[in-house]
N, C-alpha and C positions, 0 to 999 in steps of 0.2 A: 468443258474442262476435262482434260484427260486424267483418268483416275486409276483404278486398280490394276490394269494389265501391266503397267511399268513400275509398280511399287516394289521396293526392295523386299527380300524374303526375311522379314523380321517375325518374331514369334506371334505377334498379334494379327498378322495378316490372315492366318487361317480362321480367325474368329470374327472377321469383319462382317460376314453375312449374318452370323448369329447376333451380333450387336445390333445391326440395323433391323433385323426381323423382330428382335425382342422389343426394341423401342417402338416399332410400328404396332406391335400387339399390345404393349403395356404402357407406353409413354414415358416410363422411367426405368432405370436400371443402374446397377453398380458394376463397374468393371475393375477387377483387381489384376494388375499386371506389374511385374517388377521393372525397375529402371532399365532402359535400353530395349524394351520389348516393342516399341513403336506406338504405344497408346497415345502419346502426345502428337504424333505427326501423321500416322496412317488413319487412325479412327476419325479425326475431323474430315479428312478428305473423303472417306467412305460415307460419312453422314451428309456431306455436301452433295454427293452424287445420288444418295438414296432419298433425301427429303426435299421439301420445298421450303424456300426461304434461306436466309443467311444462317451460317453456323457460327456461333460465338464460342470461343475457347477461353475460359477464365484461368489465368495463371497467377500465382501469388506474387511474382516478381517481374519487373520490367525487362530485366535481362533475359529471363526465360521466355517472355512473350515475344521479344524481338527474334531470339534464336529459333524458336519454334516456327515462326512465320517464315524466316529465311530458309529453314530446312525444307518446309513443305513447298515453298516456291521453287527451290532448286530441284526437288523431285519432279515437279511439273515442267521444268525447263523454262520458267517464267521469272521475271523480276518481281520482287516484293511490291505489292500494291495492285497487282492484276487480279488473278483468281484468289490469291491469298494475300492478306494484308494484316497490319497490326495497328493498334491504338493504345498508347500508354500516355501518362501525363506529360504533356509538353511535346509529344511526337506522335504523328499518325501518318501511315502510308496505306491508304485505301482508295478505291475508286468505285464507280457505279457497277463495275464488273466483278467486284469482290464477292465471293461466295463463302469464304472462310476468313473470319477476322479473329485474331488473337488479341485479347485485352487483359489488362490487370483486373483483379477482383475489385479493387477500389474504384477504378474507372467504370466498371459495369454497374457497381452500386449507384454511382451518380446517374448513369444512363437510365437505370431501372427506376430511380426516383422520379426522373423527368418523364418517363414513358413506361408506366407499369405494364402495358400490354406488349412491350417490345415489338413494335410493329415491324414487319418484314423479317423477323427472326423465326426460324423453324426449329432450331435445336440449340441447346446450351450444354457444353461439356465443362464440368468443374474438375480441373486437374489438381492432383496432389492434395486431395481432401484430408489425408492423414496428418498433414502438418498443422492443422487446427488453428490457422491464423484467424484473427478476429474478423477481418473483412470477409474471408471465405465462409466462416460460420454464419455470419449475418446474411451474406448473399444467398446461401442455401435456404435459409428461413424465408427470405423475401421471395425467392423464385418459387418455392413451394406454395406460398400464399397467392402469388400471381397466377400460378397454374391452376390452383383450386377455384379461384374466383373469376379470372379474366381469360386465361389461355389454357384451357384443358387440352388443346392440341399441341402444346409446346413439348418437344422432346427434351428430357432432362437426364443426362448421364453423369454420374459421379465416378471419377476415375482416381485410383490410388495405387501406390506401390505396396504399402503395408497398412492394413486397417482392420479394426474389429468390424466385420461387415454386417453383423447382426443388427446393431443399432442403426446404422446408416440405411440398411434395407428397409427397416421398419419406418423410418422417416419418409423415404421415397414412395413407399407403397400406399395405396388408397384403400384397398379392401384386404390387405395382408401385406407381408413383406414384398418389396420389389425384387425382381429376379437378380441374381448375382452371377456374373460371368467371370470366370477365373482363367487366366492365361499363364502358363508356366514358361519361363525363359530358359534358354540354353546358357547355363553358367559354367564357367571353368572353375576348378578348385582354387581356393584362396587360402594361403597359409597365414596364420595369425601370430604376431610377435608383440609382446608387451615391453615397452621401454619407458617406464615411469620417470618423472623428473627426479634428479638427485636432490639431496638435501640443499635447500636454498636456491635451486635452479629454477629460473623463470620458464614459463611454458614456451616462449619463443625459442629459447636456447634448446629446450628439449626437442621441439619440433625440428629445429635445424640439425640437431644430432641424429634424429631419426631419418631425416631426408638423406643425409650423407650415408647412413647405413643402407637405405633403400637403393641408392645409386651404386653402392659397392656390391650389394648382394645379387643383383640381377640386371637385366636390360630393361628397355622401355622407359617411358616418361613417368614422372612422379606427380601425383595429385595430393596436395596437403590441405587439410581443412583446419582453419583457424576461426576464432569467434568474431573477429572484427578487422576493420581496415588498419587500425593502429598496430595490431599484432602482425598483420601481413607486412607492413612496412618494416617493423623491427626484425622479423624473420628474414626478409629480403636482404637487409643489411648484414645479418649474421651469415648469409650464404653468398655474399659478394665474393667474386673471384673463383667460383667453381669452374674448373677447366672444361671447355667444350660443352657447356651447358647453359641454356637460357633460363633465367628465373623470371617468371611472368606472374602478374597479379590478376585476379579475377573477382570482381565484386560489382554490385549493382550501380555504384556511383562512378565507375570508370567511363571515359569517353567510349563511344560505340566501337571505334577503330581498335582500341586496346582490348576491349572485350572480344571482338572478332578474332584478334590475333591469338588469344588464349584458346579459342575453340577450333583453330586450324592446326593441322600437323605442321611441324617445323623441320628444318633441315638438320638440326642438332637435337640432342637430348634436351628435354624440357622439364623444369620443375614449375608446376602451376600452384600458386598459393591462393587459395579460394576461401571465401566465406561459405555459408550453407547453400549458396545459389547453385553450386555444382553437385549437390547431393541428389537432386531430382530435377526432372524436366530438361536438363542439359546433358549433352554427351561431350566429354573431353577426349578426343581420339588419342590413341597411342599409349594410354595409361596402363602400366603393369603393376604399379605399386601405389598404395594409398597410405598417407600418414595422417592420423586422426588425433588432433589435440583433445578430442572428447568434450569440447566446450562449444557453446553457442550463445548468442545474444537473445535475451527474452525480455519482453516488456514487463515491468513491474510498477505497481502503483502503491505508494505509501499514503493511504487516505488520511491517516491521522496528521501527517505532517504536510500533506499536499504536494509531495514530490513524486514525479513520474519520470521514468526513463528506462533505458535498457540495462539489464544486469547480465553478468556472465554466469551461466548455469551449466551443469553437467548434462550431456545429451542423454536421451533415452536409449534403451536397447534396440528399439526398432530403427532409430536414426543411425546408430552405430553399425547395424547390419547393412543398412542401405548404403552408407558410405563405403563400407568394406566391399560391397558388391561392385563398385566402380572398377576395382582391380581385376575382376574376372570376366569382363565383357568380351575380350578378344583373344585371351590366352590365359593360362594359369598365372595367378598373381599373388601378391604379398600385401598384407596390411600391417602397419606398425602403429600400435595404440599407445598413446602417451599417458597411460594410467595403469595401476597395478592390476594384475589378472584377478585378484581377489575382490576387487571393487564390484558391488552390485549396482546395476542400473535399473531405473524404472522401465516398465515395459513400453509405454507409449509417451509421447510428449504431453506435457500438461497444456490443456487448451488455453489460449490467450484470454479467452472469455473470463477465466477465473482470476487472472492476475493483472490484466492491463487496465489502463485508464479508459473508462467507458463513456466519456463525454461525447466523443464523436459518434459512437454507436447510438447514444441517446438522441442526438440530433437526427440521425438517419431514421430512427424509429418514429420520432415526432413527425418528420416529413412524410413518412409512410402512413401515418394516421393511427399508429398503435404506440403511444408514448411509453407504456409499461411493457410492451412486447408480449402481453398475456395471450393474445389471439394467435400467435405464431407457433409453428412446430419447430422446436429447437433441438439440435444435437445435444447441447448443454445450455440451459436457459441462463440469461445474464443474472449474476448474483444480485439480490435485491438491494443490499447496502451500496455497493459501488454504482449500480444504475441510478439509484436515488441521488447519490453524490454528483453524478454526471448531469442529471436534470437540474440540480441546484446551481451548478456552474452555468448551464445554459440560461437559466432564469436571470442569473447575475449579469450575464453578457447581453441580455435583452434579446435572446434568440427564441425564446418561447414565452407565452403568456402564462398566467397562474394556472390555467387548466392544462398546460403542457402542449398547447397548439403552437406550431411555429409561427412567429411573426414574419412580416415581410423581410425584416432584417435577418431573421434566422434562415429564411430560404435563400437569401443572397449569400450568407455565410456557407450554407451547405453546397451551393453551386460553385464555390471557389475550390472545392476539393482539398481544403486544408483542415487541420485540426481547428475546432471552433475558436480556440484562443488566438491562434495565428490569423484566422479569418477576421476576427474582431480587430486585431492589431493592424491588419492591412487596410481594412475599411476606415477605421477612425484615424489611423496614422496617415493615410493618404489625405484625409480632409485637413489635417494639421500641417503636414510636411510636403505634400505632393505625392503622387502615386509612385514615382520611381524611388524617391528617398525611402518611403515606407517599404517598398518591395525589396530593396537591397537588404534591409535588416531581416525581413521575414524569410527571404531566401536563405540567408545564413542560418537562421534559427531552425529551419526546416530540414537541414542537411547536416547530420551529425559528423560527417567526414570533412567538412570544410574548415572548421576552426582548429588550428594547431596550437593556439595560445589561449590565454585567459581573458584578454580584453577585447570586447566587441569592436570598439573603434579601430584598434590595431588590426584586427582580422579583416575588417571592411576595407581598410587602406591597402592591405596586401592583395585582396581580391580585385580592387579597382585597378591596381597597378599591373595586374596580370601575372604577378610573380608567384602566387600561391597555387598549389595543386588544386585543380577543380575550378579555376577562375573562369574558364570558358563556359563550363556547365552552369556556374553561378550567374554569369551575365545572361545566358539564355533564359534561365529561370526568372531573373529580374524582369526581363522584357516580357515574358509570358504573364507574370503576375501583374505588371503594370497595365498590360492590355486587359486582363481580366477585371481589374478593379474599375477601370474606366467603363467597361461594358456592363458592370454590375449596377451602374446608375447612381443617382444621388437622391433616391426617394427617402421616405421617412426612415430614420435610423441609420442612414449611410454615413453620416458625418458628425461634426461636433454637436449638432442639435438632435442627437439620437435620443431614443427612449431611455430615460434614466434607468440605470441598473439598480436592481433591488439588492438588499444585503445578502451576503452569502460568501462562501469560501473564496470566490473569485470576484467579489463585488468590486465594481468599477464603473466608470462612466466618464463622459466628457462634458465639461462645463459649457453652457451655451455661449457661443461666440468666442471660444478659446482660439487663440492664434499661435503663430510660431513663437517660441521662447527667445528672449534676448534680441528680438528684432531680426532673427536670422532670415535669410532669403529662402523662401519655400517654393520657389519656382520648380516645377516638375522637370527633372533632368538638367537643371541649371548648373553652372560651374561652381557656385557657392553652396556648400553643404550646411544645412541647418544645425545650429549648435545643439548638442544633446540628442540628436536624432536616434542614435542607438539606444540610449537609455529610455527615451520616450516610447519607442516601439516595444522594447522589452517590457516596460512597465505596463503598457496597454495589454500585452499578451499575458503577463504574469503579475498582476498587481499585488498579490499576496506575497510575492518574492521581493518587493521593495524592501531594502534593508538599511538599518542605521547602525553605526559602530557602537558597541556597548560602552566603551570608555576610550579616552584618548590613548593612542599607542597600542590598543588591544587588537589582536588579529580576528577577534570574534565580532560578528554582527548579529543583530536580531531582525529577522524578517517579519513583515507585517502579519503573516500567518501564524506567528508565534514560535517558529522553529529557529534555533540558532544555526548560524552558518559560519564556517571558518574560511579565512582567506590567506593564502600563502602567495605573496606576489611582491616583487621589487619594483614593479612598474607604476603606472599612474594610479592604479587602484589602491596602492599601499597607503597613500595619504588621504584617500577619500573618506568623508564622513558618511555619505550615502552611496548605495549601490542599487542598480537594477539587476537582479540575478536571473540570467537566462537558463542556466543549467546548473543543477546542484545534485549531489547524490550523498547518501549516508551509508557508511559501512555497517554491517550488522553489529549491534551492541554499542555503536558510537553515540555519544551524547549529542554531537552537533553534525550537521551536514557539511560538505565541503563544496565551495563554489568552483565550478569548472568553466564557466563563461559568464562574464558580467560586464556592466558598463557603469561609469561614474555618473551618479545622479545627484540631486539635491532635494531639499524639502519642497521647494516650489514645484518642481517637476512631479514629485510624488503626489502632492495634493492635486495637481492638474489631472493626472491620469487615473487616479483612484479616489475620487471624491466620496464614493459610497462607503469607503473604508474609514472615512474621517468621522469621528464622533467626539462629543464634548459633553461633560456632565460631572456630577459629584461621584466620587468613588470612596467607599469606606470599607476597608478590609483589615483582617488580622495579618500583619506582615512583619517579619523580623521579631516576633515575640510580643507585639503590642498592636493596638489599633492605630491605623494610619488613615487619616481623613484628608482628602484633597480634591480640588477641582482640577480635572485633567482633560486635555485635548489630545486625542490619539489618532494615529493612522494604523488601524488594526491593533496589533500588540505593541506598536511603537509609541512611546510617550513623546509628544511634541512639546507640550507645555504643561506645567502643573503649579499649583499654589495651595498652601495649607488652608484647611477649613477651620474656622474658629467656632462655628455653631453647626456641627453636622446634624443631619436628620437622626432623631432618636431611634427610629425603627432600624435604620441602617447600622447604627452603633450597636444595637442589640444583636443584630445578625453577625456583626464582626466579632463581638465578644463570644457569642456562641461558637463561631468558627474557631476562635482561639481555644475555648474549652474543649471542643471536639478534637482539636489537634494536640493539645498538651494535657488534657485531663482536668478534673475538678481540683487537682492540687494547686491550681492558681488561686483558689479561695484560701481563707485562713482556717486551718484545721487545728483546733485545740484538742487536748486529750478528751475533753467532754464530747466534742463533736465526733471523734473517732468512736467513742463508746456508744454514742447514740446511733451511729450508722450500723454498728454491729448488733445492737438490740433490735433495730428495725429489720435488718437482714434476717435475723433469727425468726422473728414473727412472720415475715413473708415466706420463709422456707417451711415453717412448721404449720402455720395457719392458712397461708395463701391469701389471695385477694379477700377483702379489699386492702389488706396490709400491703403497702407499696414496695416495689422493687427499687432499692436505692443505690444500685450499682451505677457506675458512670454511663454505660450505654443506655440504660432505661431512663435515667435522669435527663440525659441530653436529647433523647428521642422525644420527650414531652416537656419542654421547658415552661410551657404556659402554667403548669400547676405549681411552680415554685419561683417564678420570676417576679418577685415583688420587693417592696421595701427599697433598701439602698441599691439593689441591682438595677432598678429603673433609672437611676441617675448616674450609674457608673459610666466612665468614658474610656477607661483603659486598664492596663495590667495593674497599676498601683491601686486603683479603686477596687478591683477584684481581691487583691491581697488583704484588704481591710474588712472584707465581708465575712462574717462568721458562717462557716459551713454548717454549723448546727442549726442556725436559723433557717438556712435553705432546706435542710432536711425536715424540720418541723413544719415548714410551709407545705410539705407534701401530704400532711395529715388533715383530715377533717376534724370537727370539734369532738366527735364521738371517739375517734381513735386517739386524739390527744388526751382525752380523759382516761382512756383505758390503758394507755401505754405503761404507766408506772405500775399498774396492777398486773398486767400480763408479762411485762418484761422489766421488772424492777431493777434500778441501777444498783441498789444495795440490798442486802438481806441482813436482818437482825438475828444474831446468834444468841444462845442462852445467857451469855455474859452481858448482853445488851449492846454489844459492839455492832455497829452498822458497817458491814464489810462489802466492798465493791465486787460485783460479779464480773467475770471476764467472758464476754459473748463472742470472742474472735474465732472460736473453733466450732466444730459440729454441735457440741453440747456446752452449755454454760458451765463455768468452773468457779468454785468458791474456794479460795485459798485461805485457810484458817488454822490457828494453832490447835493442837489436839486438846489442850486443857480447857479451851473456851467452849468446847462442845460436849463435855462430860454430861451425861444424862439426857442427851438429845437423841431420840430414836427415830423421829420422822424425817426421812430424807426430803429436803426442800425441792419444790418443782416450780417451773415457770410455764407460760403459755397456757394458762388455765388448767394446769395439772398434766399437760400432755408431754412435757419434757423435763425429766429428772435432772437435777443439778449434780455435777460431779464434784465431790469434795476432795481437795488436795489438803490432807492433814499434815501440818507442819510441826517440826521440832521447835524447842524454845529458841533456837538460833534462826528460825525461819526457813529451814531446809525441809524438803518433802520427806515425810516419814511413811505415808501411806496414801493410796488413792482408792476411793470407793464411791459408788452411787447407791449403796444400801447400808446405811448406818447401823441398823439393827443387826444385820448379819456380821458387820465388822466387829461390833462390841463382843459378840458371842464367839467369834471365830478368829479373826486376824489380830485382834487387839493384844492378845497375850504375847504373841511373838514381837509385835511392835513395842510393847511395854518392856520386854526383856532387853531389846536393843537400846531403847531410850534410857533405861536405868543404867546401862553400862556407860553410855555417853554422858548422861547428865545425872550423876549419882546424888547430887545435892537437891534435886527436884523430887517432889512427891508424885509417885506414879501408882495410884490406887489399883488394887486388884479388881475392884468392882467399879467400873467407870460409870455405870448407870446410876449408882447411888452417890457418886462423888459430886462435890460442889464445883461447878465450872468456875474458872477464874481467869482474869487477864494477867494477873501476877501470881503465879503459883507459889505457895509457901515452900520453904526449904525444910528438909528433914533434919 
């Protein structure tokens, strides 16, 4: 293989000898070089010349893998598949002579799982590590493990454009950090302009406006970054009619001919509308201006609602700089950023490990023999909660046993290279419908760019007719999946008689002997399509997203997983009672998710594909302000049938009543004035004397109901019964016999004053209060106390009309000090009453004599 002498003079060329020498000496290294420096194309060729064995280059995207292989083959003057080849899902061009093979990270994971020693491989280059994709992070951990235990001779080079090299070097090093090689690129100056969206302007319109500005301000082609295919299509429409300019799309789902067209110089000016694929690994020639929407698609998992998908997020500062650098490769350039200059960006992208659904990663770890990943060296370890959720899904799908060891079924699922949910749907759907019918639906679900509408069956019809964008790619994937599922065999767990799925968030299974619904023809590839095929396969993949309309005419459905989902459609779905929801997302703060892709289902199909979600039994709950007792048959959160229970279990009723009391408070009981006074007396003793006097506040009472749940409470059945139960009896039930005997002594309800009147004490404040007329306590000098003398009573001394005249907690001091002023005021207001000068010698009276 002809190598270095004829290689182009790119910045990395001068460092190739250092790279190979470092790997020969240390086995691992980190290479930091900006886009366009040649690290993706020149370094693999140098490794192939210097080492023994095949060189594998792991790229995050299929488009980048194909483009890198084509570029290297062109440098050697050979066709792809000779010295340099590539392998991506569904497409491979290699031969026995291939020394450098470019693969996607996901495909290399499959290969590594089947052959941990990577026989015949001498070096692995992990490209674009800084992007922190889930597959790439896992691949790095597994390669480090394989190198430590099986292949210490394997060269491992991590390459990146921008990365915090310290942590990566620590991971790759064995007795210290691995060597870090840095290559500086020759960059031309790039001017930065900010053109944020106007009020109410959508991002596509803003990008189109920025593209026109870029074309007007200078020469050269324009590369515009948008978050997804839908935005690319809308921006292309907004730019239709540009004079003497070709508008091209570039994304990973395009046919290879269209991808290649975007990567070749054109005869006219070009505007290339791209997803993140052009930010790294690829070179779009002729670009002098970059328009950056500042957005990207990132996987997010809502574990509480069981919804996973791609969300649009703001890019990091590192990504924005990398995109801008595309404008300064060949000459001075310009970058137009569609966000305010004052906006602050995070420094680096958030690793997918922290945000994505980890079910597929959990299956890879199980197949590797480390279900919890604890023995591996991670850049960022998988979060414990999401990884546990992923393992629960695998158990529900029958992919792992209770110990986390992959079953035969699980290994077949892993070998399909699909998300475990889709792998399960393909295997079980093929057994029910035939391989091709199941593969048609799975291929649609696995490609988020294929569906333009909401209805699965309508989208399938468009793809079968060939009228939909991507139909050719879809048909190729259907053929590939059909062949895969046939080669996967029909051993245990491959079809309807599969290992029953255990309960769990994705719980499902196939009933023994289940066949096609409605007698549909299930011949593989036959002309007659099985009825409900779309819904059946969707339900197999996402059983917890089977949904039933909440009420007739309502646009809201309840999914089996318990999440509400809204449907906005005038098509066949509008009248459906049941749906199988393939794609749903939820806006931040929204109460319900919104269905994006779904199929009409029915109850029979739902119970067929998700029998493990079906449960039946008695349910007694506090609901709508009362106890509801019923026998219920459910599919997850969806009620299938129910009937009222006439004699519910007493323990369940008690739990429901306590649920109501905790939700609404003990105010559900009958609170008389005496009960309120008793509660205040007990609260005072608990505050002053402490235990064993009980805390009788709602939280304490409801935390330990066993001490007071007696008498009529044991026969109560609902709210009306609670309303008849005296709360005072409940409070007294918290006392033992000794406390009951001491209560009136330590916290008397009434106190006898000198006239003999028994006056009620008010215990509602910090200190008990005795409100009594002044004339009734003449001659009384000892201030009364409660709680065994620890708490003085506060006296509110009242006028003859019952209005406060004085407040004191020290009667003796009051008579000698404050009484004279009070007497003067009372004589003025009540001149006909007798107000003695000496209250200590005066006779107390309930009805004072008049002068």
